[in-house]
N, C-alpha and C positions, 0 to 999 in steps of 0.2 A: 501498500500500500503503500521510496527511493530517496539519498540526498536529492532533494527536489531540484536543485540547480543543475544536476547532472543529466537531466532528461534530454536535452537537445544534443549534447555532445557525445553521448554514448553510442558506440558502433552498433550495439544490439538494437537500437531504436531507429536507425536510419532506414527510411523506406520512402518510396515516391509519394508525393503529396496528392491525395485523391480527395476531391472537395465535397461532393454532394451525393446523396442517395436518392434524389428525386429524378424524374425523367428529364433528359436534356431539353432545355428550352433556349430561346434566343438569349434571355438574360443570363443563362448559365455561362455564356461565353465570357462574362465578366470575371468568372472564377478561374479561367484557364491559366495554367502555369506560365504560358508565354506572356500573357498580359501582366502577371505578377512580376516577372523579371524586368519588364519595361517600366514598371511604376517606380516612382521616387520613394526613398525612405520616408516613413511616417505619413504617406499619403492616405487621406481619409476617403472612404467609399461606403455607400449604402447598398445593401443587397436586400431588397424588400418587395420590389414590384411583383404583384400577383403571387406572392409566396407565403402569405400569412396563415393559410389553412394547412399548417404542418406543425411538426414538433421539433423543438431544439433540445438535444440531449447534451449535457455537459459532463464529459468524462467517458473514456473508452476502456474502463476496466470491466470486470465480469458483469457488474450490474448494468452499466451502460450498454454493453453488448447484448445482454439478455433483453433489455428494453427495445433495442433496435430490431432484434430478431422478432419479438412479439408484434411490434408495429408493422414490420414488413409482412408478416403472415396475415395481417388484417388489411393490407393494402394502404396503410397510412403513411404519407410522405414524412420524411424526417431528415435532419442533418445531425451529425454527432461531432462535437468539438473536443479536441484533446490537446492539452498543452505540451505533452511529450511528443516524441517522434515515432511512437509505436503504440500498439494496443497493450494493455495490462503492464504498464511501465513499473508498477509496484513489484509485480512478480518477476519481471525480467531484470530489474536493476537493484532492488532493495531487499532481496531475500538471500539467505545463506544457502550454500550448496546442498547440505544434508537435509534441508527442509522436506518434510512430508506432511500431507494433510493429516490433521488430528481427527477428522471426521471421515466416515466411510464415503466412497465415491458416489453412492446413491444420494448422499446429502450435499454433494458439491457440484452436481451436474447443472447445466443451464437448460432452459426450456427447449424442447423438441430434439435434444441430442444427448443420448446416454454415453457414458464412457465406454470404450472398447472392452469386450469381455476379457481380453488379455491383460488389462490393467489390474494391478493388485487392489485390495480393499482400500488401502491408504495410499493415495496417489502421490508420486514424488513431484517436486517442483518442476522439473523438466517435462514430465508427462503432462502436467496441468498446462504448462505453456504451449506445448504441442497441441493439446486439445483446444485451447483458445484460438490458436492460429487456424486450425481446421474449421472451427466454428465461424470465425470471421469470413473465411473463404466460402463456406457453404451457404451462408446467409447474405453474402454480398455486402458485408459491413465495411465501409470505406470512410474512416474518420477524416476530418480536416486536421491533420497533424500540425504540431508546432504553432498552434493558435491558442492564445491565452485570453480568457475572459477578463475584461477590465471592469465591466459593470453589467448588471441585468436588472431592469426595472419594468414595471407594468405601465403601459401607456393607456390612460383612461379614455382618450379620444378615439383611438382605433381599437381598444379592447384587445391589444396584443402585447406580447412581451418584446421588449427591445434589448437586445444583447450586443454589447460593444466589445470587440476583441482586437488584439494586436497579433498579426501574423509575422512570424520570423521564418526565414528560409531554412532549408535542411541543415545549413551550417550557420554558425553564429555570425559569420561575416555577411550573411545574405541580406536581402532587402527586408524592410519592415513596412507594414502598412496597417492602417486602422480600418476595421470593417464594422458595419452595423447590420445585424440580422434581426428580422422580425418574424414572429411566429405566434400562433394562438395558444400554444402550450409549451411549457418549459419543464424539463425533467432534470433535476440535479442528481447526478450519479458520480460525484467526485469522491465519495467514500468517507470513512471516518479517519483515514490515514494519509491526509494530504501533505502534512508537514511534520517533520520529526521534532520531538521534544528533548532538549538537553537541559537538565536542571542547572541553575546557576549556583553551584556549590561554592561555598567559601574556599579559597585557595586553589580554585581550578586553574587560574593563570600562573600559579606558582609551581604546579606539578611539572616535574621535568620529564616524566615519562610520556608516552603517547596515549591519546584517548580518542575514541571514535564512538559514533552512534551505531546501534545494532544494524541499521540500514546499510552501513558501509562494511559490515563483516561478511566475509565469504566462507572462510574455513580457518581451522586452527593451525595450519602448517607454519605460519610465521611465528606463532607463539610457543612452539615447543621449547621446553626448558625454562620458560619465563613465568613469573608470578603475575597473574592477571586477576583483576577484580571486576566482576560483573555486577552492575548496579541495576536492579530490577529483577523480580522473580515471577514474571508472567511466563507464558509458554515459550516465548522467544528467549528470554533470559535463561530459563532452565535448560533449553536445548543447546544454547551457545556454551553454557558452562559444561555440559556433557561433551560437546564437540572439542572444547579446549582440553578437557581431561583425557579424552581419547587420543589427542595429538601430543600428549606429554607435557602439557602446561600444568603449573601448580595453580589451580583455579579456586576462587572464592566467590560466593554470591551473596549479595545483600538482600535480606528479607526484613523489610521495615514493619510490615503489618501482617495480620493473619491471612492465610491463603488456603484454599481447598486444593489438595492434590488428590486426583482420582486416577484410577487405572484407565488406560486407553480402551481396554476391551473388558467385557464381562462375558465369561463363558464363550469366548471366541467371537463375540459380536461387538461392534462399535458401542461404546458406552452411551454416546449420544443417541444412537438408534434405539437402544434399549430404553433409555429415558423417555424418548418420544412415544414409544409404544405403550409404556406404562402410564404416561400422562393421559392417554385416551380413556382410561378407566379408573385411575386413582388420583387422589388430590396431590398437589405439588409437594406439600409437606411430607407426605408418606414416601413419595418417590425420592425426595432429598434424603430422607432417613435411610432408605435402602441403598442409595448410591454411596453415602458416607460409611455405612456399616460394612458394605462389601469392600470398600477401599481400605478400611481399618484392618479387616481380616487379611487382605492381600499384602498390604504395605507395612502394617504396624502403626504405632503411634508416632505421627510426624512431630509432635511436640518434643519428643525425646531428642530430636535433632535440631531443635530451635525453631521449628515451624509450627506455630499455633494455627488451629482451624478457626474460621469465623463462627460466630454463634448462629448466623443465618445460613440456611442451606444453600448449596451451590446453584440450584436452578432459581430459587427465589432471589439470590444475590445477582445473578445474571439478568433476571427479568426487571428488577427494580433499579439496579445500579449500573448495569451493563458490564459488570466485572466477570470475566470469563475464568472458570476454574482451570487449573493446570492439569493437563492430561499427561501422565507420566510415560515417558518413552525410554526410561533407564536412568534418568538423572538421580532419582531418589535412592536407588540402590548404590550409586557411587557416593552419595552423601553419607549413607549408612556405613559404607566401607571406609570413609574418611578421605576419599580421593578428591572430594569437593567440600570445601569448608563453608559453613553458614555464618554470616556476619550480621550484626544489627545495623541500624541506619548509620550513614556516614555523617559525622559532625562537620568535618572539613577535610579537604585534601591538603597534604603537605608537599614539600619539595620532592620527597622520595616515596610517598605513599598516601595513607589515609589514617585519620583518627576517627574512631567510632564513638557512638553516644555512650557506650559503657566505659569509655576512657582508654581502651586499648589502642595501640599504634601498630601498624603493619606497613612494611615496604612493598611496593608493587612496581612492576615494569610497565604495566599498561592498565588502562581502565576502559571498559566497554559499557556504554550506557544503553541498556535495554529498557528505556523509559517511555517507549510508546510514541504515539503520534497524536495530532490534533486536526480537526477540520478547520478550513479557512473560508467557508462559504460567506460569512458576513463581511468579508473584506470586499466582496464585489456584488453581492445580492442586496438590492434595496428592499428590505423585508418590512413593508409597512404593516403587515398583519401580525408581526411578532410570532411567526410560525417557528422560527429558530430561537434557541436560547443563546446566552452569552458564550457558550462553548461551540457555537456554530453547528449544533446538532438539533434536530427537531425536539421541541419541548415535550411532546407527548409520545415519545418513542418507546415507552415501556412495552416490552413484549411485541414489538413490531407493529404497533397500531398507527403510526404516523407516516403514511405514504402519500397522503393527498392533502394539499392546502386549498386555498381559494384562488379564483381567477385563473385557473388553468395551471397552477403550480403543483408539481409532483416531486417526490423524492424516492429514489431507488437505492437500496443497500445501505441505509444509514440508520437502521433501527435495531442494532445490537443482535441481529440474527444471522450474521455471516452471509455466505454465498447463497445458501438456501433462501434466506430472507430476501436477498436482492432479487432472486429469480421470482419469488412470489410477488414482490412489489412490481416487477416488470409486467407480469401477466395481468395484475390488477389495473395498472396504468393503461395498457393497451386496450383492455376491455372497456375501461371507462371512457377513453377518448373515442373509441369506436362507437359506443352508445351515443355519445354527444353528437358525433358526426352523422350517425344514422338518423337520429331524431331531427337534426337540422335539415337533412336531405328530405325526410318525410314531410316536414313542415312546408318546405319550399314546393315540393311536388303537389301537396294539397292546395296550396295557395295558387299554383299555376294551372290547376285543372280547370278547363273552360266550362262555362255553364252548359247544361244539357242541350245538345243540338247545335252548339256554336263552336267555332274554331277560331283561335287567335289569328291576327290581332283583332281586338274589338274596336268598334267605332265609339266615339265619345257619347253617342246617343243610345248605345245598346242598353236595353233594359235587362238587368240581372234576374228579373223575375219572369222573363219571357220563356 
């Protein structure tokens, strides 16, 4: 979900700029690459003539692609705007090599296309990237790459969304121009992971070792034989700590607050899949109790290793707070064996390491911040309806309920339900837009139906009662 500034320059993201998914019209010539290259830097241009009855999708990650496919299947025109130079830039640029899905492939598929039978239950990073590339090709998804949204606002006069963007060529030295897109509907599919978070720890600038965000981590080869501190104990932090230990690093991980650690599988089935099946017939509190009890039997008491469990169950915590439980892939066993050390919160960094809140000091060669990401929607969306909170996420996103705003505003994949939630949002959005378009078409057809026995055009004197 990548160092953000790396999106344009990465070789993995370079691809021809394909501009639109609507049928070619005369005004589409304004988008041609040849005209782009002849334009002067920062030249402004409007792309709106006859194009308002369409959808603008912002973001070409899994949720944006799922929305595009669902719209295409219903014959609804759209464009998809992506600031990076490729689809799914988060997966291509900001994920580590050993990453595998923590959920089963059935829970990670996009609409209309299952994963190949040959894929394992838990799909690898590269397998998922290959799947997304095939998905884009199969559904003709051609984003407007290297185009960054500067503002999006609803125009009362035309009852359309006005989206202003800046286009940068495939290379950083290329031309720049400002564009304005108009559409009846706007879908925000930029995800919850638009920008990395690096905490401003005291002493960070004094630390003489190297530090990176987890989005810049690829594997532990560079860290063999070094002492490394991982700050953050979510799924990424836990898996990076395991990768470091496997590569011969002396790894420690900071656990500041209680966290649920669950087994990734229950009796050979994905824990998530089991939980979803149980939730169909049992209350959430009981399913939470069963998940935690099974994990305690399988893993033991995590508190013995310095990792307290929250008082609230894992599903309830995810639903109310958006906090995902850790699905163990081998990290906890290495913690129990002493290969990975658990540390309390960092009070400050020193020139040679870190001082923790319990007063202990340790030297480290490197620090990796697995401290997550944040949404940046409110930097460019003019949200007059206060649909989004101060964190740039939908206010009422608990358990995936917030996919539709007012005035043609939609959100895909920002409701704390992962890839599956994004796919569900995409289907709802396409169905809703299709219903609105169908109702409008029916209304126009009814209005245009001539009176009995007459054919248009009518004369001004024609009696409608004749």
